[in-house]
C-alpha positions in Angstrom: 4.7 8.5 -13.3 1.9 6.3 -13.6 -1.6 7.9 -14.5 -3.4 9.3 -12.1 -6.9 10.1 -11.8 -7.6 13.6 -13.1 -10.7 14.1 -10.6 -8.5 12.9 -7.6 -5.4 14.9 -8.3 -7.4 18.2 -8.4 -9.2 17.3 -5.3 -5.9 17.2 -3.7 -4.4 20.1 -5.2 -7.2 22.4 -3.9 -7.4 21.4 -0.5 -5.5 23.2 2.3 -2.1 22.1 3.1 -1.7 20.3 6.1 1.7 18.8 8.0 1.5 15.5 7.6 -0.2 13.4 4.4 0.2 9.6 3.9 -0.6 7.6 0.7 -1.8 4.3 2.2 -1.0 1.6 -0.8 0.9 4.0 -2.7 2.0 1.5 -5.3 3.6 3.3 -8.5 3.4 6.7 -6.7 0.2 8.1 -8.9 -0.4 10.8 -6.1 2.3 10.9 -3.9 3.7 13.9 -6.0 0.2 15.8 -5.6 0.2 14.9 -1.3 3.9 16.0 -1.5 2.8 19.6 -2.7 0.4 19.8 -0.4 1.8 18.8 3.0 5.5 19.6 4.9 6.4 15.9 5.4 4.7 12.5 3.3 4.5 9.1 4.4 4.2 6.2 2.3 2.9 2.6 2.9 2.9 -0.5 1.1 4.1 -4.2 1.2 7.9 -4.8 1.1 7.9 -6.0 -2.3 6.0 -3.2 -3.9 8.7 -0.6 -2.1 11.7 -2.5 -3.1 11.3 -4.1 -6.6 12.9 -2.3 -9.5 10.4 -0.8 -11.6 9.8 2.2 -14.0 8.8 5.7 -11.9 8.8 8.7 -13.7 10.5 7.4 -16.9 13.5 5.6 -15.0 13.8 2.5 -13.1 14.1 2.3 -9.9 12.2 1.4 -6.6 10.0 3.5 -4.4 12.2 3.7 -1.4 14.8 4.8 -3.6 12.8 7.4 -5.7 10.7 8.8 -2.4 14.4 9.3 -0.8 15.4 11.2 -3.6 12.6 13.6 -3.9 11.5 13.4 -0.7 14.0 13.2 1.6 11.9 14.1 4.7 9.3 11.1 3.7 8.5 8.8 6.2 8.2 4.8 4.7 6.4 2.1 6.2 6.2 -1.5 5.0 2.7 -2.3 5.8 3.2 -4.7 8.6 5.0 -2.0 10.9 2.4 0.4 10.0 -0.5 -2.7 11.1 1.5 -2.4 14.2 0.9 1.2 15.0 3.2 4.2 13.9 4.7 7.1 16.4 3.9 9.7 14.1 0.3 11.5 13.2 -1.1 12.7 10.1 -3.4 15.3 9.0 -4.7 13.7 6.1 -4.6 10.1 4.6 -5.2 9.0 0.9 -6.6 5.2 0.5 -7.4 5.2 -3.6 -8.6 1.9 -4.9 -6.8 -0.1 -2.0 -9.9 -1.7 -0.3 -11.4 -2.8 -3.7 -8.1 -5.0 -3.9 -7.8 -6.8 -0.3 -9.4 -10.0 -0.7 -9.4 -10.7 2.9 -12.3 -9.5 5.2 -9.3 -9.5 8.3 -6.7 -7.9 6.4 -9.4 -5.0 5.4 -10.2 -4.3 8.9 -6.7 -4.5 9.9 -6.1 -1.9 7.7 -8.7 0.4 8.3 -8.0 0.1 12.2 -4.9 1.2 11.4 -5.4 4.5 9.4 -7.9 5.2 12.0 -5.1 4.9 14.5 -2.6 6.7 13.0 -4.7 10.0 12.2 -4.7 13.1 14.1 -7.9 13.8 16.3 -9.1 16.3 13.2 -7.7 14.1 10.7 -9.2 13.5 7.5 -9.1 10.3 5.3 -10.5 9.9 1.9 -11.5 6.7 0.7 -11.5 6.1 -3.2 -12.7 3.0 -4.9 -13.4 2.7 -8.8 -16.4 0.2 -8.8 -17.4 -0.1 -12.4 -16.1 -0.3 -15.8 -16.6 -2.6 -18.8 -13.4 -5.0 -17.8 -15.0 -5.8 -14.5 -18.3 -6.7 -16.4 -16.2 -9.0 -18.8 -14.2 -10.4 -15.8 -17.7 -11.1 -13.6 -19.1 -13.0 -16.6 -16.0 -15.3 -17.4 -17.0 -19.0 -16.3 -13.9 -19.1 -14.1 -14.9 -16.5 -11.5 -15.9 -17.2 -8.2 -17.5 -15.3 -5.9 -15.5 -14.0 -3.0 -16.4 -11.1 -0.4 -17.5 -8.2 -2.0 -16.8 -9.3 -5.9 -14.7 -12.1 -7.3 -11.8 -14.0 -7.9 -10.1 -15.1 -11.1 -7.9 -17.9 -11.2 -5.1 -18.8 -13.9 -2.4 -21.1 -14.1 0.1 -19.0 -12.7 -1.8 -16.6 -10.5 -5.3 -15.5 -9.1 -7.1 -11.4 -9.0 -9.2 -10.4 -6.7 -12.1 -7.8 -8.0 -13.8 -6.1 -5.2 -16.7 -3.9 -6.0 -17.3 -1.2 -3.4 -19.6 1.2 -4.5 -20.6 4.2 -2.3 -23.0 2.7 -0.3 -21.1 -0.2 0.3 -17.8 1.8 1.2 -19.7 4.1 3.7 -21.4 1.0 5.3 -17.7 -0.7 5.7 -16.3 2.7 7.1 -19.1 3.3 9.6 -18.5 -0.4 11.1 -15.3 0.2 11.9 -16.2 3.7 13.7 -15.1 6.3 10.9 -17.6 9.2 10.8 -18.7 10.3 7.7 -18.1 14.1 6.2 -18.8 13.6 2.6 -19.5 11.1 0.3 -19.9 11.3 -3.9 -19.5 9.5 -7.0 -16.8 10.8 -10.1 -17.1 8.7 -12.9 -16.7 5.3 -12.5 -15.5 5.6 -8.9 -16.8 6.2 -5.6 -15.0 8.8 -3.1 -15.6 8.8 1.0 -14.1 11.4 3.3 -13.8 10.7 6.8 -13.2 11.7 10.2 -12.4 9.7 13.4 -15.4 9.0 15.0 
């Protein structure tokens, strides 16, 4: 399993169990096993490419879909476009870790946030986590090919382009309030900003 943040995993494991928990932008399933321990039904959201591509998870070559279906049979798996259009299930808790800072589009970021709000139960909560500083960020920002964009910059190469969004605690709070989330708690741990929200 890909390396997970100890601060975040500890936070997840000390929360009261819930019926349904969802990992928005589940990636390599860093946090899904911890969420699965704290809920009766797990939900996973990511792009079709990420859900279906062959990769190494927990030491074996597989896909996110196959791994999830094998280890969490009741798991609900959503392609991101399906999730954006609305789902029937309502979730008690949503985790969105290092996702907002990787979305290079204002429109798509807001679409993600509105879809998350829509899937929460009335008293549901969502934790947003964004790493906003490290030495690699500073090195990348100072490269001559770095182009300012949205809340960070884009680094383009001949084969690809990468977006580095810098969302500290204050900026994350402003973005979430503008969507209509209610801020419950916000803190910094190491190089990451944590913001816990509820529905408005």
